[in-house]
N, C-alpha and C positions, 0 to 999 in steps of 0.2 A: 332362239337362233340369232335374232337381230341384236339382242343385248350382248351376246357373246362377240359378234363381229364388231359392234361398236366399242366394246372394251379393248379388243385387239387394236382397233384403229386408234383409240386414244392412248394406247400404250406405245405402239410402234411408230406412230407418226412423229411425236416429239423426240423419240430415240433416234429416228432416222435424221431429223433436222440437226440434232446435237452431233451426231457422227459426221454429218456433212460439214458443219462449222469447224469441228476439230481437224478434219482432213484438209480443209482449205487453209486453216491457220498453220498447220505443219508445212504445207507447200509454200506459203508466204514467208515463213521463217527460214526455210531451207535455201531460198534464193540468196545468193551472195549480194549483200548490199553495202553501200558506203556507210561509214560511221555517222551517227547523228543522234540527236537527243530523242527522248521518249516523246510519244505523241498521244493525244486524245483520239478516240475513235472517229469522230465526225469532223472536228475542226483541225486536227493535226497539231501543228505547232503555232498556229495563228494566235492562240491565246497569250503566248509569251511575247509576241511582237507588237501587240496592240497598245500596251500602256506606255512604253518608253520609246526612245529613239531606235529604230530598227537597225541602223548601221552599228550602233554600240553593242546591241545584242548579238549581231552576227560576228562582230569582232571578238567578243568574249567566247562565243561558240567555236570560232576558228582556233582560238588558243587552247580549247579543251579537246576538240575532235580532229584538228588538223586542217590543212589548206583545202581539202576537198571533202565535202560532207553532203549528206542527204537530209532534206527537210520536207516534211509532208505539210503542204499549205492547203488545208481543206481537202478537196479531192485531187489536187495537183501535186505530183511529186516534183521536187525541185532539187537541182544539184547546185550547191553554192561553192564557187571557186574564190579563194581569198589570197592567193599568192601570185605574183607575176609569172613565175615559172610554170605553175599549173595552168594559168590562163593562156599562156603561149602554147602549151601542149594541147589544150582544148581547142583553141582557135585555129591552130595550124594543122595539127595531126588528125584530130577527130572532128573536123568542122562539119562534115556531112551528117554526123550523128546528132548534132545540135542545131542544124539549120532550119528545121521545120518548127512551126508553132504548134501548141497543143490544140487538139480538136475539141472544141467546146460546143455544147448544145446551142448556146445563143449565137455562135458564129454560123452554125449550120442553118439556123432559122433566118437570121438577118442578112447574111452575106451570100445568099444563093448557094448554100451547101458548101461554103468555103471556096467558091470560084472567084471571089473578089481578089484583086491584086494584093490587098493588104493581108488577107487571111488564107490565101492559097498555099498548100504545102509546097515545099521546095522541090523542084523538078523541072521537067521540060515545059510544062504548062506555065509555071510561074516565070521562067526565063523568057518565054515568048510574050507574056503579058508585060513584063518589065521592059523588054525591048520595044514593044509597041508604045508604051507610055513615054519612054525616053525619046524615041524618034518622032512620034506624032504629037503628043501632048505637051512635051517639055522642050521642043526644039526652039532655037533662038527666035525664029520668025513667029512662031505661035505665042511665045511668051511676050514678045514685043507688041503683038497685036492686042494684048490686054493691058498695055502700059497706061491707058487713059483711066483705068479703074482706080 
């Protein structure tokens, strides 16, 4: 009885894992994404940026994939904008979608869970921190008090 259950387990567990990977792969492929180059599973496109000048590589990619493209840089997805018209569209029309920084594990550990002014996500908390820094820490009187340094 135990041998039979063990054989079922060794048969169906890898099959279940394989089906799960196939299902997730189909979901990721079904999402509409920007054009971009192929990527390696863990490092993404970083292997092509390492050897040469990155801005030359990005220029060549923009010629091939267009002014707006997707790059996978390790675990981070990046959108590369390479034309002034697209940059204006991104910065003026869709500014809130690109305003926040990525949530990284190292940021959560070293910056009090992302509550630091440099790493806080864009929103009311960040605006309040920025206003406090400008009014209290960077006021003319406060800056002049450090002029002897």
